[in-house]
N, C-alpha and C positions, 0 to 999 in steps of 0.2 A: 399649652399643654400638649404633650406628645401623644399621638394616636397609638393605640395598642393594635398589634397585628392579630387577626383572628387565629385562634388555635386550630391546628390541623391534626388529624389523627395520623401521625407520622408512621406508626407501626402498620396501620392499614395501607398506607401509601406504599411502604416498602414491600409489603406482601403482594400488592397489585403489580408493582414494578418488577419484582422477581418473576412472577408468573408471565408477564408480558415479555420480559427479556428472554426467558426460556423458550416461550412459544416462537418469538421472532427468530431465535437461533435455530430452532428445529425447522421452521419454514425456510430459512435461508439455506440450511444444509440440503433440504429436499429440492429446492429450486436449483441449487448448484448441481446436484446429481442428475436432475432432468436435463439441464443444459448440456452437460457432458455427454449424456446418452444420445441426445438429439444431434449434437455436433459431431461426435466421433463414430456413431453407429448408424442412426436412422437416416441422416442426410446423405451419408455415403451410399447406403443401400437404396434409398428411394429418390434421391435428388439427381439432377443432371449436372455433369461436370463440364465446365467451359475450358477454353484454351489456357486460361490463367491458373487453373487448378481449383477454382471456386466451385462449390456445389450449390445448386439452386433448387428450391422446391416452392411451387406456387399453389396456394389453396384455391379451390373452385370459388369459394365464398370467403370474403374477408372476416377476420375474427376481431370482435370488439375488444379493445384493451380496457380492462376495468379501471385502470389508472387515469383514463380520460385522454391518453395520448392518441395519436392517429391509429386507425385500425391496422391490424397486421394482415398483410396480403400474401406473405410467404416468408421463407427462411433462406438464409445464405450461410454456408460454411465458407468463410473467407480465408483464403490461403495467404499467409503473410510470411515475409522473410525479413530477417535482420542480418546485417553484415557488420562484423567487427574485425578490426585488424588484429591478427595474432602476433603479439609482440615478439615472441621467441622466433617464429619463422621469419618475421620481417627483419629482425636483428641479424640472423644468420645470412639472409639474402643480401642485405645491405653491406655487411662486412665482406662477404665473398666478392661482391661487385665493386668494393672500394668506395661505396657511397655513404658510409656511416657518418662521417663528419658533415657531409652536405645535407643529410636528411634527419639530423637530430638537432635539438636545441636544449639549452640548459635553462631550467625554470627555477628561480629563487623562491624558496618557501620559508616562511617564518617558522621556527621550531619552538613550539610551545614548551616542549620538554626542556630545551636549553634556557628559555626564559625562567621557568620554574626552578631550574638548577641555580641560576643566578640569584633568584629570590631566596632560595634556601641558603646560599652562601652569603646573603645580606649585601650583595652588590646592587640589587634592586630592592627598595623598601616595600613593605606590605601595602602602604598607601599607593605607591606608584604601580605596583602589581595590580591592585584592585581597580585602578583607573584604566587599565588596559582591557578590562572585560565589560561587556554589556550584560546586564542582568534582566532576565525576563521572568516574571512571576505568573503562575497559573494555579488553579485549584483542580483537584481531581475528586471525583465521586468514588469512594472506596468502601463498599460494604465490609464490615469487619466480620470475619468468620472464625470458627473454631471447630476442631474435629471432635467427634463424639456426640453424645445426645444433648438435647436442650437442657438448660439448667432449670 
């Protein structure tokens, strides 16, 4: 005999979830605001800058982290840099110096649009086309909403 699952008040659970989700969103927004304020204003005003452009502030007494992670002894505004090649400037430079052919390579890429066109023209069967794709299934939790007042 198949066991019956206990009935749960789904309506009450959705009401709880909506409230918690909203509260979490509000807390996250406020946490983000505080982090930006500390990073961009307070640490620059009250911290000490080192030779790498980082700003440091050390507390007299460590602050206990309520999440249970290690205590917080200070803050750091870390200076980070990222470097990306500017393709337009690089191409102009390489062409001007005659290095274009030596510093470029051709990469072969499968064109999904071309494959689909061949399938549309019946050069590739639907069965063969489907065999070229991996399918991943998932489920999403989506509260259904409507505008206006409750019914």
